[in-house]
N, C-alpha and C positions, 0 to 999 in steps of 0.2 A: 204684505209680508212684514215680519216683525222688526226689520232692520231700519226703521224710520229714524231712530235716534243715533245711529252710527254714521258719523261724518268722517270719512277717511280721505277727504279730498287732497290731503297732503301726503298720502301714502301711494307707493308704487308696488303693485303686485304682479307676479309672473305666474300665469297658469300654464303648466306643461301638461298637455293632454292631446292625444291623437284622435280621440273620438269627438266628432263634431257635436253630437247631441250633448255630451258631457260638458264640452266647452261652453256651448250656448246656455246650458243650465247654470253653470257657475257665473258666467258673465251677467245673466239676467238676475240671479240671486244677489249679486254685488252692485247692480246698477245704481240703486238709490244711495249707496255709500259714497258715490262720486270718486271712488279710488281710481287711479290711473292704472289700467290693466294692460299688460303685455301678454302675448300668447305665443307659445312655442309648441309645435306639433311633434317634436322629437327631442331626444336627449342632446344631440349635437347642437341644435338650435338653442336649447335651453342654456347650455354652457356658454355659447357665444353671447346670448343676451345678458347673462349675468356679468360677463366681462365688460360688455359695452355699457351696462347700466349699474355702476357700483352703488348707486343710491336706492336700489330696490329694497323694499322693506320686508318682503315675504315671498316665498315660493310655494305654490301648490303643485306638488310633483306626482304625476301619475307614475306608477311603477311599471306597468305593461306598456312599453313604447317600442316602436319599430327601431331597429338599429341598436343604439346604446340604450339600455334599460334605464328606468328612473333611478334604480339603485346605483348603477354605475355612474350616471350623470351626477348624482348626489356626491359620490366619492370624489369625482373630478372637481366639482365646485368647491368642496371642502379643502382641496389642495391650495386654493387661492382666496377663499372667503369662508372663514370659520364662524362668522357672526350671524349671517342672515338666517332667520328661521325658515326651515324647510319642512313642509307638512306632506308626508306620504299620503297618497290616496290610491286605493286599490280594491278590487273586488275579491282579492285573495286574502281572506281575513282569518287565517289560522293563527292560533295563539303564538306560535314561534315566529311567524312572519313579522309581527310587530317588532319583536326584539331584533330581528335581522335588519329591518329598515332603520331602527334607532341606532344600531351598531354601525350602519353604513354612513350615518351622519344626519339623519332626519331628526328633527326635534319633537315631532308629534305624528299622529296617524289618524286618518279618517278612512273608514271602510265604506265601499260603495254598496248600494246606492247611498249617496251622501244626503243626509237630512239637513235642511236649512238650519235648524236649531243647533245641530252639532257643528256645522260649518262656522256659524257665528260664535259659538262658544270657544272654539279653537282660535279663530281669528282675533277675538277680543283679548284672549290670553297673551297674544304676541304683539298686537297693534295698540292695545289699550282702549 
């Protein structure tokens, strides 16, 4: 994979994803970066992990989640953390959806299926 030059060993990322395959895909894609990766399977757990880990550097937020949606979870996280970059990830890639997620508090957007090159382009933008 092309991520050999990215060393994010000092970075903490939260992957919010209810689909096991998608979670494993992202974890595998990020493995060589040595980032500290936390995983939440739903919006409620995501909110809890962000509160418990104020030193998180970035959130990859799936929008279609059981219970609290990624959009709602983002709004709740923004109530107490306005700085952390939140990247929406969803298979619902209509033009107006992107605006909706950005309005909810997401900083950026990735449409599924997520291409590794797109993932790293977005992560580099926010992690350096």
